[in-house]
N, C-alpha and C positions, 0 to 999 in steps of 0.2 A: 563702239570701237571693237573690231574683231581681234581675237587673240592672234598675236604675231608669231606664227610658227617659225619664221626665219630667225627669231632671236636665239633659238637653241640649235640652229642648223649651221654647220661649218661653212665658211665663205668659199665660193667657187669663182672661177674666172668670169663667167658670163651670167648676168642677171636672169636671163630666161632659163638657163640650165638650173640655176639655184631654185627658181620657182617650181620647176618640175620635181625637185628633190624634197620639197617640204611636204612630207607625207605623215599620215597618222596611222599608228599601229593600234588596232582594237583587239583586245584579248577577251575571249569568252571561255567558258568552261565546258560547254556541251554544244552539240550541233544545233539544237533548237534555238539557243540564244544567238548563235552565229547567223542562222537563217533570218531571225527577226531583225537583227541589226542590218543585214544585207538588204532586206526589203526596204528598210527606212533610208538607206544610203543610195538606193537606186543605181547600184553598180558603179558609183564614182571611183575612179581609178586612184585617187589620192589616198584612199583608205584601204589598208590591208587588214582583213578580219581573219583571225586565227582561232582555232579551238585548241586550248592549252591543256585541257584535262582538269580534273577536280582536285582541289586542295592547293595550299600555298607552295609546296615543293614542285609539283608539276607546273604550276603557273609561273613560278620563278625561272625554272629551267627553260620552258618554252619561250618566255619573254626574252631572256638573256640570249638565247640562240638567234631569235629574230633580230634583235638589236645589233648583234655581232655581224650580221650578213647584209644589212641595208641601213640607210640613213632615215631617221624619223625626227620630226619636230615635236611630237607629243605621243604619249602612250595613254590609251583609255582602257580601263577594265570595265566591261559592260555585261550585265546579266541580271538575273532575278535574285531575290534574297528575302530574308525575313525582316519584318519591321518590329520595332519595340512599341508596345501599346502606348497610345497617347503621344507618340513621336512621329510615327510613319504608318499610316493606315494601309490596309490591303488595297491594291489598285493605284497606289501613288508612286512617286519617284523620290529617290534620295540622291543627292549629290554630296559626296564626302568632302568635308573640309579638313579631315584628318583620317588617316588609315591606321588602325590599331590592331596589333597582334594580341588578341585578348586572352589567349590561353598559353602564351609563351612565357614560361617561368617555372616555378616550383610550388608544390603543395607542401604546406607546413601545418603543424598543430594549430597555429593561430589563423590559418587561412591561406589563400593564394598569395604568392610573392612573385611579382613580375620580374622580367629580365632586367628592367631598369633598377628595381630595388635590390636585385642581386649584384648589380654593378658590372654586368656582362654586356651591356649594350642598350639599345633603345627599341622599344616596341611600337613607337609612334613615328609616322611619316606624315608631315604636313602637306597640304595641297595649296598651290598658289591661290591666294585669296581673290585676286582680280579675275582669275580664270573661273573660280567657283561662282563669283557674283555674275559674271557675264553669261555663263551657261544657265544658271538658275533663273536669271531675269528673262532669258530667251524662252525657257520652258514655261515660265509663268505667262509670258506674252502669247504663247501658243495655246493657252488654256489648259495646260497640263498641271495636275496637282503635284507639287514638289516641295521638299524641305531640304535643309542642309544640316550637317552635323557629323560627328565621328561615325565611321562605319567599322565594325569589328570584323576581324578575320579570325576564324576558328578552324581547327582541324576536326573537331567533333561538334556537330550542330547541337545547339541547345534543345533539350527535350523535356525540361521540367520548369515549373514556375520558380522554384528556388534558385536554379542556375541563372534564369533570366534576370531575376531580381539582383543576384550577386554581381553579374556582369554589368548591368545597367548602373548599379551603385558605384562600381569601381571606375567606370568611365562615364562621368556625368554628361548628359546630353546625347548619349549613344542613340542613334536613329535606326540602324540596321545591322544585320549580321549576314555574312557570306563566308566563302571559304578560299578566296583567291587574292583579294586585294593587296595584302601585305607582301605576298610573293611577287606580284606584278610590280608593285611600287618599289620594292627593294632592287629589282633588276633595273628599272628605269632610273632610280636614284644613282645607282652605281655607274650608269652611262651618262649622267648629267642631263637627263631628259625629263621634262615636266610630266606629271602623272595626273590623271583624272579617274575617279571611280563613280560610276552611275549604277544604281540598283533600282529595279522595278520590283515592288513588293508583292509577293505572291501569298504570304502567310504571316501571321504574327509569331514573334519569338516566344517560345514557351512550350507547354505540353504539346506533343506531336498529335495533330489531328488531320491526317491526309485528306479526309473528306471535306475539310474546310479550305483547303488550298485552292487558289484560283490562278493556276499556272498559265492558262491560255490568256486570261485577262492581263496578267503581268507581261507576257510576251508581246501582246498587242501594244501596251503602253511603252514597252522597250522599243518597238518599231517606231512609234510616234516620236519618242525622244531622239532616236537616231536621225530622223528626218530633220529635227531641229539642229542637231549637231552639224549636219551637212551645211546648214546655212551659217551657223556661228563660226565654224572653224575654217572656212574657206574664204 
């Protein structure tokens, strides 16, 4: 069963007109990600792919602007990211079942204190379980390596083993780290629109070793994943 985009789309007078308005907004952070997604989508007009910029603030602002100017049934944050060791290997895909702002909070002598613990809001945005299952099963069926789990949003990319361990311990099951998901998800949530985050893993979270990054491979699998989305979401 395909995801019903019409479930979140306001009713209109004519069914055919309603069908044309059931569109998907895809948010990427840089042009290389957008190009990979567009190659996979083969120019399908139901998908609008935008470059939002790097980081949660730019992503939230760009997503909110797009959602204020057109109707969409789903928002997808798609791009490359870092994978946590033994959870998401380089060259694989991650579909988020929860989007977590991992560094939104306060530093204390006892350690990091999240926004939730401070009582100022929530750092976690869930993703519709049926949508996650549907997309993940389709990616598996296409022969693509994929796992599900929380994807962390950070403003400062992890660069040490200690920080990697601390973040993975604080969010059990954390699979990947990127910089835009929570911003995109917040904008979508505020508009009452479902959110999906897909990450192609280019490197492992931890000590920075640019020589070990496989960005081209990650972009290629992101393109393949976008082709699967084209089949699943239409």
